[in-house]
N, CA and C atoms as an extended XYZ file, in Angstrom:
564
Properties=species:S:1:pos:R:3:atomname:S:1:resname:S:1:resid:I:1 pbc="F F F"
N        -2.234       -7.900      -13.452 N   UNK     1
C        -3.246       -6.926      -13.468 CA  UNK     1
C        -4.307       -7.500      -14.520 C   UNK     1
N        -5.600       -7.144      -14.265 N   UNK     2
C        -6.569       -7.502      -15.252 CA  UNK     2
C        -6.368       -6.716      -16.464 C   UNK     2
N        -6.667       -7.425      -17.610 N   UNK     3
C        -6.401       -6.780      -18.898 CA  UNK     3
C        -7.715       -6.911      -19.705 C   UNK     3
N        -8.392       -5.867      -19.960 N   UNK     4
C        -9.671       -6.005      -20.682 CA  UNK     4
C        -9.552       -6.609      -22.060 C   UNK     4
N        -8.384       -6.404      -22.692 N   UNK     5
C        -8.124       -7.029      -24.017 CA  UNK     5
C        -8.101       -8.529      -24.012 C   UNK     5
N        -7.707       -9.109      -22.859 N   UNK     6
C        -7.590      -10.596      -22.750 CA  UNK     6
C        -8.977      -11.168      -22.215 C   UNK     6
N        -9.903      -10.318      -21.837 N   UNK     7
C       -11.115      -10.701      -21.372 CA  UNK     7
C       -11.080      -11.208      -19.894 C   UNK     7
N       -10.017      -11.008      -19.135 N   UNK     8
C       -10.003      -11.369      -17.739 CA  UNK     8
C       -10.293      -10.246      -16.812 C   UNK     8
N       -10.734       -9.137      -17.281 N   UNK     9
C       -11.023       -7.933      -16.440 CA  UNK     9
C       -12.383       -8.406      -15.638 C   UNK     9
N       -12.476       -7.965      -14.390 N   UNK    10
C       -13.713       -8.321      -13.727 CA  UNK    10
C       -14.869       -7.599      -14.262 C   UNK    10
N       -16.091       -8.311      -14.109 N   UNK    11
C       -17.322       -7.754      -14.559 CA  UNK    11
C       -17.633       -6.388      -13.916 C   UNK    11
N       -18.293       -5.574      -14.486 N   UNK    12
C       -18.719       -4.308      -13.990 CA  UNK    12
C       -19.469       -4.445      -12.644 C   UNK    12
N       -20.296       -5.531      -12.476 N   UNK    13
C       -21.090       -5.624      -11.284 CA  UNK    13
C       -20.110       -6.064      -10.174 C   UNK    13
N       -19.129       -6.776      -10.506 N   UNK    14
C       -18.176       -7.153       -9.416 CA  UNK    14
C       -17.303       -5.938       -8.951 C   UNK    14
N       -16.990       -5.062       -9.893 N   UNK    15
C       -16.318       -3.832       -9.464 CA  UNK    15
C       -17.171       -2.910       -8.643 C   UNK    15
N       -18.450       -2.851       -9.041 N   UNK    16
C       -19.434       -2.132       -8.275 CA  UNK    16
C       -19.509       -2.697       -6.798 C   UNK    16
N       -19.646       -3.988       -6.716 N   UNK    17
C       -19.762       -4.728       -5.467 CA  UNK    17
C       -18.587       -4.390       -4.444 C   UNK    17
N       -17.386       -4.430       -5.041 N   UNK    18
C       -16.291       -4.219       -4.203 CA  UNK    18
C       -16.114       -2.764       -3.764 C   UNK    18
N       -16.422       -1.828       -4.664 N   UNK    19
C       -16.348       -0.326       -4.328 CA  UNK    19
C       -17.486       -0.007       -3.347 C   UNK    19
N       -18.582       -0.498       -3.597 N   UNK    20
C       -19.726       -0.137       -2.706 CA  UNK    20
C       -19.393       -0.757       -1.280 C   UNK    20
N       -18.931       -1.907       -1.176 N   UNK    21
C       -18.651       -2.535        0.189 CA  UNK    21
C       -17.454       -1.905        0.940 C   UNK    21
N       -16.390       -1.764        0.175 N   UNK    22
C       -15.113       -1.367        0.889 CA  UNK    22
C       -14.911        0.028        0.881 C   UNK    22
N       -15.328        0.831       -0.113 N   UNK    23
C       -15.087        2.280       -0.234 CA  UNK    23
C       -16.087        2.945        0.697 C   UNK    23
N       -17.234        2.357        1.050 N   UNK    24
C       -18.248        3.026        1.822 CA  UNK    24
C       -18.365        2.562        3.340 C   UNK    24
N       -18.059        1.290        3.494 N   UNK    25
C       -18.252        0.780        4.840 CA  UNK    25
C       -16.934        0.439        5.665 C   UNK    25
N       -15.798        1.060        5.183 N   UNK    26
C       -14.570        0.924        5.880 CA  UNK    26
C       -14.500        2.177        6.759 C   UNK    26
N       -14.478        2.016        7.976 N   UNK    27
C       -14.462        3.238        8.827 CA  UNK    27
C       -13.030        3.685        9.175 C   UNK    27
N       -12.862        5.011        9.274 N   UNK    28
C       -11.477        5.489        9.535 CA  UNK    28
C       -10.982        6.446        8.527 C   UNK    28
N       -11.753        6.766        7.449 N   UNK    29
C       -11.359        7.622        6.476 CA  UNK    29
C       -10.609        7.047        5.254 C   UNK    29
N       -10.050        7.949        4.458 N   UNK    30
C        -9.385        7.568        3.146 CA  UNK    30
C        -8.184        6.574        3.448 C   UNK    30
N        -7.532        6.703        4.561 N   UNK    31
C        -6.371        5.896        4.794 CA  UNK    31
C        -6.797        4.410        5.019 C   UNK    31
N        -7.826        4.317        5.823 N   UNK    32
C        -8.375        2.954        6.162 CA  UNK    32
C        -8.990        2.384        4.928 C   UNK    32
N        -9.576        3.117        4.087 N   UNK    33
C       -10.227        2.617        2.859 CA  UNK    33
C        -9.115        2.200        1.906 C   UNK    33
N        -8.038        3.026        1.864 N   UNK    34
C        -6.921        2.613        1.011 CA  UNK    34
C        -6.282        1.292        1.360 C   UNK    34
N        -6.073        1.112        2.718 N   UNK    35
C        -5.505       -0.105        3.199 CA  UNK    35
C        -6.370       -1.317        2.984 C   UNK    35
N        -7.651       -1.188        3.175 N   UNK    36
C        -8.652       -2.213        2.930 CA  UNK    36
C        -8.701       -2.545        1.346 C   UNK    36
N        -8.726       -1.525        0.632 N   UNK    37
C        -8.794       -1.668       -0.815 CA  UNK    37
C        -7.407       -2.443       -1.344 C   UNK    37
N        -6.319       -2.145       -0.698 N   UNK    38
C        -5.055       -2.816       -1.128 CA  UNK    38
C        -5.158       -4.327       -0.877 C   UNK    38
N        -5.734       -4.645        0.401 N   UNK    39
C        -5.923       -6.108        0.685 CA  UNK    39
C        -6.890       -6.753       -0.244 C   UNK    39
N        -7.925       -6.088       -0.568 N   UNK    40
C        -8.989       -6.636       -1.356 CA  UNK    40
C        -8.558       -6.739       -2.821 C   UNK    40
N        -7.938       -5.581       -3.401 N   UNK    41
C        -7.680       -5.630       -4.831 CA  UNK    41
C        -6.306       -6.154       -5.220 C   UNK    41
N        -5.324       -6.119       -4.376 N   UNK    42
C        -3.937       -6.674       -4.697 CA  UNK    42
C        -3.768       -7.992       -4.063 C   UNK    42
N        -3.950       -8.158       -2.730 N   UNK    43
C        -3.712       -9.441       -2.122 CA  UNK    43
C        -4.703      -10.417       -2.407 C   UNK    43
N        -5.990      -10.226       -2.172 N   UNK    44
C        -6.977      -11.146       -2.244 CA  UNK    44
C        -7.593      -11.486       -3.717 C   UNK    44
N        -7.941      -10.454       -4.443 N   UNK    45
C        -8.485      -10.655       -5.848 CA  UNK    45
C        -7.497      -10.593       -6.910 C   UNK    45
N        -6.310      -10.030       -6.672 N   UNK    46
C        -5.219       -9.799       -7.631 CA  UNK    46
C        -5.702       -9.193       -8.881 C   UNK    46
N        -6.659       -8.173       -8.814 N   UNK    47
C        -7.099       -7.408       -9.886 CA  UNK    47
C        -5.999       -6.434      -10.365 C   UNK    47
N        -5.217       -5.976       -9.436 N   UNK    48
C        -4.137       -5.159       -9.837 CA  UNK    48
C        -2.858       -5.474       -8.928 C   UNK    48
N        -1.722       -5.156       -9.431 N   UNK    49
C        -0.491       -5.361       -8.717 CA  UNK    49
C        -0.110       -4.134       -7.859 C   UNK    49
N         0.976       -4.375       -7.022 N   UNK    50
C         1.353       -3.327       -6.145 CA  UNK    50
C         1.795       -2.063       -6.890 C   UNK    50
N         2.390       -2.322       -8.126 N   UNK    51
C         2.903       -1.137       -8.889 CA  UNK    51
C         1.755       -0.246       -9.353 C   UNK    51
N         0.641       -0.901       -9.912 N   UNK    52
C        -0.444       -0.147      -10.419 CA  UNK    52
C        -1.169        0.447       -9.254 C   UNK    52
N        -1.352       -0.297       -8.142 N   UNK    53
C        -2.075        0.232       -6.996 CA  UNK    53
C        -1.321        1.527       -6.500 C   UNK    53
N        -0.065        1.473       -6.413 N   UNK    54
C         0.695        2.597       -5.919 CA  UNK    54
C         0.625        3.795       -6.904 C   UNK    54
N         0.672        3.403       -8.126 N   UNK    55
C         0.447        4.481       -9.263 CA  UNK    55
C        -0.924        5.262       -9.048 C   UNK    55
N        -1.887        4.478       -8.923 N   UNK    56
C        -3.282        5.070       -8.725 CA  UNK    56
C        -3.262        5.870       -7.506 C   UNK    56
N        -2.715        5.379       -6.406 N   UNK    57
C        -2.660        6.154       -5.149 CA  UNK    57
C        -1.924        7.476       -5.349 C   UNK    57
N        -0.679        7.450       -5.927 N   UNK    58
C         0.123        8.669       -6.045 CA  UNK    58
C        -0.542        9.618       -7.055 C   UNK    58
N        -1.235        9.106       -8.122 N   UNK    59
C        -1.944       10.080       -9.052 CA  UNK    59
C        -3.075       10.722       -8.369 C   UNK    59
N        -3.716        9.985       -7.496 N   UNK    60
C        -4.991       10.485       -6.795 CA  UNK    60
C        -4.530       11.563       -5.816 C   UNK    60
N        -3.393       11.492       -5.288 N   UNK    61
C        -2.840       12.519       -4.267 CA  UNK    61
C        -2.501       13.770       -5.070 C   UNK    61
N        -2.277       13.757       -6.294 N   UNK    62
C        -1.960       14.895       -7.117 CA  UNK    62
C        -3.224       15.626       -7.683 C   UNK    62
N        -4.409       14.988       -7.458 N   UNK    63
C        -5.583       15.571       -7.926 CA  UNK    63
C        -6.362       16.439       -6.907 C   UNK    63
N        -6.958       17.432       -7.357 N   UNK    64
C        -7.711       18.320       -6.340 CA  UNK    64
C        -8.946       17.502       -5.853 C   UNK    64
N        -9.583       17.909       -4.801 N   UNK    65
C       -10.816       17.290       -4.263 CA  UNK    65
C       -10.530       15.997       -3.524 C   UNK    65
N       -11.497       15.144       -3.458 N   UNK    66
C       -11.407       13.994       -2.548 CA  UNK    66
C       -10.468       12.970       -3.214 C   UNK    66
N        -9.336       12.710       -2.609 N   UNK    67
C        -8.385       11.800       -3.276 CA  UNK    67
C        -8.823       10.365       -3.261 C   UNK    67
N        -9.551        9.861       -2.245 N   UNK    68
C        -9.961        8.402       -2.294 CA  UNK    68
C       -10.923        8.261       -3.385 C   UNK    68
N       -11.734        9.192       -3.890 N   UNK    69
C       -12.556        9.060       -5.004 CA  UNK    69
C       -11.832        9.026       -6.321 C   UNK    69
N       -10.793        9.815       -6.346 N   UNK    70
C        -9.855        9.867       -7.526 CA  UNK    70
C        -9.165        8.492       -7.585 C   UNK    70
N        -8.774        7.992       -6.401 N   UNK    71
C        -8.059        6.683       -6.376 CA  UNK    71
C        -9.009        5.573       -6.845 C   UNK    71
N       -10.210        5.628       -6.382 N   UNK    72
C       -11.108        4.571       -6.797 CA  UNK    72
C       -11.415        4.652       -8.357 C   UNK    72
N       -11.526        5.871       -8.751 N   UNK    73
C       -11.788        6.110      -10.220 CA  UNK    73
C       -10.587        5.593      -11.051 C   UNK    73
N        -9.380        5.835      -10.554 N   UNK    74
C        -8.278        5.300      -11.262 CA  UNK    74
C        -8.071        3.828      -11.307 C   UNK    74
N        -8.392        3.138      -10.192 N   UNK    75
C        -8.376        1.699      -10.209 CA  UNK    75
C        -9.504        1.253      -11.104 C   UNK    75
N       -10.604        1.783      -11.163 N   UNK    76
C       -11.702        1.379      -12.024 CA  UNK    76
C       -11.334        1.494      -13.506 C   UNK    76
N       -10.536        2.578      -13.783 N   UNK    77
C       -10.034        2.837      -15.120 CA  UNK    77
C        -9.015        1.672      -15.510 C   UNK    77
N        -8.159        1.337      -14.554 N   UNK    78
C        -7.206        0.350      -14.833 CA  UNK    78
C        -7.862       -1.013      -15.102 C   UNK    78
N        -9.045       -1.264      -14.488 N   UNK    79
C        -9.775       -2.513      -14.544 CA  UNK    79
C       -10.538       -2.652      -15.831 C   UNK    79
N       -11.324       -1.658      -16.138 N   UNK    80
C       -12.246       -1.692      -17.281 CA  UNK    80
C       -12.414       -0.355      -18.132 C   UNK    80
N       -11.346        0.512      -18.071 N   UNK    81
C       -11.276        1.772      -18.703 CA  UNK    81
C       -12.528        2.668      -18.285 C   UNK    81
N       -13.136        3.425      -19.182 N   UNK    82
C       -14.094        4.343      -18.851 CA  UNK    82
C       -15.361        3.723      -18.047 C   UNK    82
N       -15.929        2.565      -18.524 N   UNK    83
C       -16.991        2.014      -17.702 CA  UNK    83
C       -16.614        1.613      -16.295 C   UNK    83
N       -15.433        1.052      -16.169 N   UNK    84
C       -15.008        0.687      -14.815 CA  UNK    84
C       -14.758        1.941      -13.997 C   UNK    84
N       -14.170        2.991      -14.511 N   UNK    85
C       -13.943        4.318      -13.804 CA  UNK    85
C       -15.320        4.815      -13.307 C   UNK    85
N       -16.341        4.798      -14.150 N   UNK    86
C       -17.666        5.387      -13.809 CA  UNK    86
C       -18.265        4.505      -12.652 C   UNK    86
N       -18.284        3.216      -12.842 N   UNK    87
C       -18.829        2.344      -11.883 CA  UNK    87
C       -18.103        2.438      -10.557 C   UNK    87
N       -16.847        2.433      -10.567 N   UNK    88
C       -15.984        2.579       -9.268 CA  UNK    88
C       -16.353        3.866       -8.495 C   UNK    88
N       -16.395        4.995       -9.400 N   UNK    89
C       -16.667        6.326       -8.777 CA  UNK    89
C       -18.074        6.334       -8.192 C   UNK    89
N       -19.098        5.915       -8.917 N   UNK    90
C       -20.478        5.888       -8.363 CA  UNK    90
C       -20.570        4.961       -7.165 C   UNK    90
N       -19.914        3.789       -7.341 N   UNK    91
C       -20.023        2.822       -6.193 CA  UNK    91
C       -19.395        3.360       -4.885 C   UNK    91
N       -18.336        4.094       -5.066 N   UNK    92
C       -17.505        4.655       -3.993 CA  UNK    92
C       -18.061        5.938       -3.407 C   UNK    92
N       -19.038        6.598       -4.141 N   UNK    93
C       -19.421        7.931       -3.691 CA  UNK    93
C       -20.934        7.960       -3.217 C   UNK    93
N       -21.771        7.426       -3.974 N   UNK    94
C       -23.177        7.541       -3.707 CA  UNK    94
C       -23.610        7.024       -2.282 C   UNK    94
N       -23.354        5.791       -1.937 N   UNK    95
C       -23.747        5.319       -0.626 CA  UNK    95
C       -23.136        6.012        0.492 C   UNK    95
N       -21.817        6.495        0.414 N   UNK    96
C       -21.283        7.263        1.510 CA  UNK    96
C       -21.770        8.694        1.566 C   UNK    96
N       -22.240        9.166        0.536 N   UNK    97
C       -22.908       10.561        0.519 CA  UNK    97
C       -24.051       10.448        1.362 C   UNK    97
N       -24.979        9.455        1.128 N   UNK    98
C       -26.119        9.215        1.924 CA  UNK    98
C       -25.840        9.065        3.367 C   UNK    98
N       -24.827        8.274        3.688 N   UNK    99
C       -24.378        8.013        5.050 CA  UNK    99
C       -24.036        9.388        5.650 C   UNK    99
N       -23.241       10.174        4.999 N   UNK   100
C       -22.688       11.348        5.551 CA  UNK   100
C       -23.831       12.325        5.845 C   UNK   100
N       -24.810       12.429        4.947 N   UNK   101
C       -26.017       13.328        5.277 CA  UNK   101
C       -26.685       12.848        6.546 C   UNK   101
N       -26.865       11.564        6.722 N   UNK   102
C       -27.608       11.052        7.884 CA  UNK   102
C       -26.740       11.260        9.124 C   UNK   102
N       -25.461       10.988        9.032 N   UNK   103
C       -24.630       11.262       10.273 CA  UNK   103
C       -24.495       12.821       10.649 C   UNK   103
N       -24.419       13.561        9.592 N   UNK   104
C       -24.403       15.004        9.930 CA  UNK   104
C       -25.657       15.482       10.588 C   UNK   104
N       -26.775       15.011       10.142 N   UNK   105
C       -28.047       15.339       10.769 CA  UNK   105
C       -28.109       14.845       12.314 C   UNK   105
N       -27.557       13.623       12.557 N   UNK   106
C       -27.459       13.104       13.927 CA  UNK   106
C       -26.375       13.880       14.739 C   UNK   106
N       -25.312       14.129       14.146 N   UNK   107
C       -24.242       14.888       14.916 CA  UNK   107
C       -24.706       16.183       15.363 C   UNK   107
N       -25.453       16.927       14.531 N   UNK   108
C       -25.969       18.254       14.952 CA  UNK   108
C       -26.781       18.187       16.208 C   UNK   108
N       -27.538       16.974       16.348 N   UNK   109
C       -28.418       16.810       17.641 CA  UNK   109
C       -27.395       16.412       18.789 C   UNK   109
N       -26.417       15.739       18.570 N   UNK   110
C       -25.493       15.123       19.684 CA  UNK   110
C       -24.297       15.954       19.896 C   UNK   110
N       -24.175       17.048       19.298 N   UNK   111
C       -23.011       17.889       19.304 CA  UNK   111
C       -22.543       18.269       20.701 C   UNK   111
N       -23.460       18.553       21.654 N   UNK   112
C       -23.169       18.872       22.974 CA  UNK   112
C       -23.064       17.691       23.980 C   UNK   112
N       -23.340       16.498       23.475 N   UNK   113
C       -23.331       15.288       24.308 CA  UNK   113
C       -21.902       14.933       24.661 C   UNK   113
N       -21.525       14.835       25.930 N   UNK   114
C       -20.098       14.447       26.272 CA  UNK   114
C       -19.770       13.023       25.819 C   UNK   114
N       -20.704       12.085       25.804 N   UNK   115
C       -20.334       10.757       25.346 CA  UNK   115
C       -20.025       10.758       23.821 C   UNK   115
N       -20.769       11.519       23.055 N   UNK   116
C       -20.478       11.676       21.679 CA  UNK   116
C       -19.198       12.320       21.354 C   UNK   116
N       -18.858       13.321       22.245 N   UNK   117
C       -17.605       13.993       22.115 CA  UNK   117
C       -16.405       13.016       22.454 C   UNK   117
N       -16.555       12.220       23.444 N   UNK   118
C       -15.555       11.295       23.810 CA  UNK   118
C       -15.339       10.248       22.656 C   UNK   118
N       -16.389        9.836       22.153 N   UNK   119
C       -16.376        8.878       21.047 CA  UNK   119
C       -15.721        9.514       19.786 C   UNK   119
N       -15.870       10.690       19.543 N   UNK   120
C       -15.247       11.406       18.402 CA  UNK   120
C       -13.781       11.502       18.604 C   UNK   120
N       -13.302       11.813       19.827 N   UNK   121
C       -11.958       11.908       20.130 CA  UNK   121
C       -11.253       10.604       20.027 C   UNK   121
N       -11.866        9.523       20.383 N   UNK   122
C       -11.353        8.177       20.215 CA  UNK   122
C       -11.278        7.801       18.816 C   UNK   122
N       -12.210        8.114       17.958 N   UNK   123
C       -12.155        7.907       16.526 CA  UNK   123
C       -11.058        8.636       15.891 C   UNK   123
N       -10.746        9.860       16.263 N   UNK   124
C        -9.681       10.667       15.674 CA  UNK   124
C        -8.319        9.993       16.066 C   UNK   124
N        -8.126        9.478       17.245 N   UNK   125
C        -6.962        8.832       17.688 CA  UNK   125
C        -6.708        7.549       16.696 C   UNK   125
N        -7.786        6.770       16.597 N   UNK   126
C        -7.672        5.604       15.815 CA  UNK   126
C        -7.420        5.920       14.295 C   UNK   126
N        -7.980        7.017       13.800 N   UNK   127
C        -7.669        7.510       12.418 CA  UNK   127
C        -6.235        7.779       12.230 C   UNK   127
N        -5.632        8.336       13.198 N   UNK   128
C        -4.079        8.668       12.986 CA  UNK   128
C        -3.409        7.291       12.963 C   UNK   128
N        -3.694        6.408       13.775 N   UNK   129
C        -2.968        5.032       13.722 CA  UNK   129
C        -3.272        4.345       12.403 C   UNK   129
N        -4.430        4.456       11.921 N   UNK   130
C        -4.832        3.812       10.569 CA  UNK   130
C        -4.061        4.424        9.400 C   UNK   130
N        -3.899        5.846        9.581 N   UNK   131
C        -3.197        6.454        8.472 CA  UNK   131
C        -1.696        6.082        8.514 C   UNK   131
N        -1.088        5.913        9.688 N   UNK   132
C         0.303        5.390        9.727 CA  UNK   132
C         0.471        4.026        9.161 C   UNK   132
N        -0.528        3.074        9.474 N   UNK   133
C        -0.452        1.711        8.893 CA  UNK   133
C        -0.641        1.771        7.369 C   UNK   133
N        -1.562        2.619        6.862 N   UNK   134
C        -1.719        2.713        5.416 CA  UNK   134
C        -0.498        3.129        4.767 C   UNK   134
N         0.180        4.172        5.356 N   UNK   135
C         1.398        4.623        4.822 CA  UNK   135
C         2.457        3.529        4.634 C   UNK   135
N         2.499        2.664        5.657 N   UNK   136
C         3.503        1.596        5.600 CA  UNK   136
C         3.032        0.542        4.547 C   UNK   136
N         1.779        0.247        4.461 N   UNK   137
C         1.232       -0.643        3.397 CA  UNK   137
C         1.662       -0.229        2.086 C   UNK   137
N         1.650        1.106        1.714 N   UNK   138
C         1.946        1.670        0.402 CA  UNK   138
C         3.447        1.693        0.230 C   UNK   138
N         4.171        2.013        1.304 N   UNK   139
C         5.567        2.124        1.154 CA  UNK   139
C         6.352        0.864        1.150 C   UNK   139
N         5.787       -0.159        1.786 N   UNK   140
C         6.506       -1.486        1.975 CA  UNK   140
C         7.013       -2.021        0.725 C   UNK   140
N         6.216       -2.143       -0.415 N   UNK   141
C         6.749       -2.780       -1.568 CA  UNK   141
C         8.050       -2.100       -2.194 C   UNK   141
N         8.179       -0.819       -1.855 N   UNK   142
C         9.255        0.003       -2.365 CA  UNK   142
C        10.442        0.055       -1.442 C   UNK   142
N        10.190       -0.496       -0.176 N   UNK   143
C        11.311       -0.514        0.828 CA  UNK   143
C        12.209       -1.711        0.807 C   UNK   143
N        12.851       -1.814       -0.388 N   UNK   144
C        13.721       -2.964       -0.563 CA  UNK   144
C        15.087       -2.572       -0.950 C   UNK   144
N        16.062       -3.424       -0.555 N   UNK   145
C        17.463       -3.163       -0.995 CA  UNK   145
C        17.928       -1.758       -0.873 C   UNK   145
N        18.497       -1.303       -1.995 N   UNK   146
C        19.036        0.052       -2.121 CA  UNK   146
C        18.029        1.117       -2.073 C   UNK   146
N        16.846        0.765       -2.220 N   UNK   147
C        15.753        1.758       -2.268 CA  UNK   147
C        15.331        2.231       -0.806 C   UNK   147
N        15.674        1.456        0.207 N   UNK   148
C        15.394        1.827        1.531 CA  UNK   148
C        15.761        3.212        1.852 C   UNK   148
N        16.991        3.565        1.719 N   UNK   149
C        17.577        4.957        1.993 CA  UNK   149
C        16.674        6.014        1.312 C   UNK   149
N        16.393        5.693        0.038 N   UNK   150
C        15.638        6.721       -0.776 CA  UNK   150
C        14.300        6.934       -0.193 C   UNK   150
N        13.687        5.874        0.222 N   UNK   151
C        12.250        5.991        0.789 CA  UNK   151
C        12.352        6.815        2.041 C   UNK   151
N        13.344        6.512        2.886 N   UNK   152
C        13.422        7.294        4.124 CA  UNK   152
C        13.781        8.671        3.969 C   UNK   152
N        14.763        8.997        3.027 N   UNK   153
C        15.151       10.407        2.833 CA  UNK   153
C        14.033       11.244        2.232 C   UNK   153
N        13.421       10.676        1.199 N   UNK   154
C        12.312       11.318        0.483 CA  UNK   154
C        11.076       11.490        1.517 C   UNK   154
N        10.871       10.527        2.370 N   UNK   155
C         9.773       10.665        3.293 CA  UNK   155
C        10.156       11.702        4.293 C   UNK   155
N        11.329       11.719        4.845 N   UNK   156
C        11.713       12.759        5.832 CA  UNK   156
C        11.663       14.156        5.263 C   UNK   156
N        12.197       14.281        4.046 N   UNK   157
C        12.262       15.595        3.291 CA  UNK   157
C        10.803       16.138        3.099 C   UNK   157
N         9.907       15.202        2.640 N   UNK   158
C         8.550       15.620        2.448 CA  UNK   158
C         7.838       15.947        3.734 C   UNK   158
N         8.108       15.221        4.756 N   UNK   159
C         7.579       15.590        6.055 CA  UNK   159
C         8.141       17.002        6.527 C   UNK   159
N         9.395       17.170        6.469 N   UNK   160
C         9.966       18.508        6.848 CA  UNK   160
C         9.398       19.624        6.031 C   UNK   160
N         9.301       19.453        4.695 N   UNK   161
C         8.705       20.540        3.885 CA  UNK   161
C         7.290       20.826        4.248 C   UNK   161
N         6.538       19.837        4.418 N   UNK   162
C         5.010       19.964        4.669 CA  UNK   162
C         4.785       20.462        6.100 C   UNK   162
N         5.490       19.852        7.035 N   UNK   163
C         5.157       20.303        8.457 CA  UNK   163
C         6.056       21.384        8.961 C   UNK   163
N         7.313       21.362        8.650 N   UNK   164
C         8.263       22.296        9.110 CA  UNK   164
C         8.217       23.658        8.420 C   UNK   164
N         8.090       23.590        7.064 N   UNK   165
C         8.039       24.821        6.236 CA  UNK   165
C         6.650       25.206        5.798 C   UNK   165
N         5.701       24.349        6.158 N   UNK   166
C         4.180       24.597        5.850 CA  UNK   166
C         3.987       24.754        4.356 C   UNK   166
N         4.733       23.954        3.516 N   UNK   167
C         4.622       23.988        2.132 CA  UNK   167
C         3.364       23.060        1.749 C   UNK   167
N         2.446       23.511        0.983 N   UNK   168
C         1.275       22.762        0.543 CA  UNK   168
C         1.561       21.362        0.097 C   UNK   168
N         0.659       20.404        0.429 N   UNK   169
C         0.856       19.048        0.018 CA  UNK   169
C         1.160       18.892       -1.481 C   UNK   169
N         0.391       19.551       -2.266 N   UNK   170
C         0.487       19.511       -3.742 CA  UNK   170
C         1.940       19.866       -4.206 C   UNK   170
N         2.387       20.914       -3.606 N   UNK   171
C         3.751       21.290       -3.939 CA  UNK   171
C         4.838       20.286       -3.445 C   UNK   171
N         4.723       19.687       -2.340 N   UNK   172
C         5.580       18.676       -1.805 CA  UNK   172
C         5.461       17.467       -2.752 C   UNK   172
N         4.323       17.025       -3.158 N   UNK   173
C         4.122       15.869       -4.071 CA  UNK   173
C         4.856       16.213       -5.398 C   UNK   173
N         4.554       17.387       -6.002 N   UNK   174
C         5.192       17.629       -7.359 CA  UNK   174
C         6.633       17.789       -7.224 C   UNK   174
N         7.210       18.390       -6.126 N   UNK   175
C         8.599       18.384       -5.948 CA  UNK   175
C         9.292       17.056       -5.828 C   UNK   175
N         8.572       16.204       -5.080 N   UNK   176
C         9.135       14.802       -4.896 CA  UNK   176
C         9.144       14.109       -6.225 C   UNK   176
N         8.030       14.350       -7.057 N   UNK   177
C         8.031       13.651       -8.312 CA  UNK   177
C         9.104       14.233       -9.258 C   UNK   177
N         9.358       15.530       -9.247 N   UNK   178
C        10.487       16.038      -10.110 CA  UNK   178
C        11.907       15.482       -9.610 C   UNK   178
N        12.067       15.441       -8.328 N   UNK   179
C        13.328       14.945       -7.749 CA  UNK   179
C        13.476       13.467       -8.113 C   UNK   179
N        12.373       12.677       -7.976 N   UNK   180
C        12.315       11.230       -8.241 CA  UNK   180
C        12.686       10.975       -9.683 C   UNK   180
N        12.215       11.847      -10.592 N   UNK   181
C        12.441       11.725      -12.092 CA  UNK   181
C        13.949       11.794      -12.404 C   UNK   181
N        14.706       12.589      -11.544 N   UNK   182
C        16.093       12.760      -11.872 CA  UNK   182
C        17.057       11.962      -11.104 C   UNK   182
N        16.508       11.143      -10.151 N   UNK   183
C        17.396       10.347       -9.362 CA  UNK   183
C        17.719        9.035      -10.146 C   UNK   183
N        18.981        8.554      -10.096 N   UNK   184
C        19.262        7.363      -10.770 CA  UNK   184
C        18.484        6.177      -10.280 C   UNK   184
N        18.206        5.078      -11.101 N   UNK   185
C        17.474        3.934      -10.716 CA  UNK   185
C        18.185        3.265       -9.573 C   UNK   185
N        17.446        2.585       -8.639 N   UNK   186
C        17.993        1.850       -7.600 CA  UNK   186
C        17.751        0.429       -7.801 C   UNK   186
N        18.696       -0.459       -7.629 N   UNK   187
C        18.396       -1.871       -7.690 CA  UNK   187
C        17.833       -2.379       -6.400 C   UNK   187
N        16.853       -3.191       -6.601 N   UNK   188
C        16.245       -3.797       -5.227 CA  UNK   188
C        17.043       -4.772       -4.621 C   UNK   188
């Protein structure tokens, strides 16, 4: 992981460049953005490792509001502390805000168009697939050795609590964190 005390943290303009390009122009929602950011930040640039990426992802899920912006802010903080967090947040939010305003204005004109409706349904189906792929991208580093059963059990329990019992996502996440804190360590 980049360490600003060693001087190997990326320049702020590089952080801005990455978050403007990948947080704004990755289609498919937060899951697609997260998967793309994983490839860019962990695999390609090696600015953060899987552990820190997953930490930022998990903490972002515990925050209210737009989780992808919280995630980007967390990564920015890890890279360059407060200046990095601000640059990542602004880079990830301002361009897409402008795009959403424009698309909303266009959609209101095309709302009754059957071709636009069919396109929207196709995009929704693709977003579900992208969400599943992102889930695997984040879980894969933890799906090793003795931890496999834990990942499957916690995932199934979280799904059952959220879908079956309609427990709010924040409560499921907090409950999983509490349970995880008391489970014995698993060797990989």
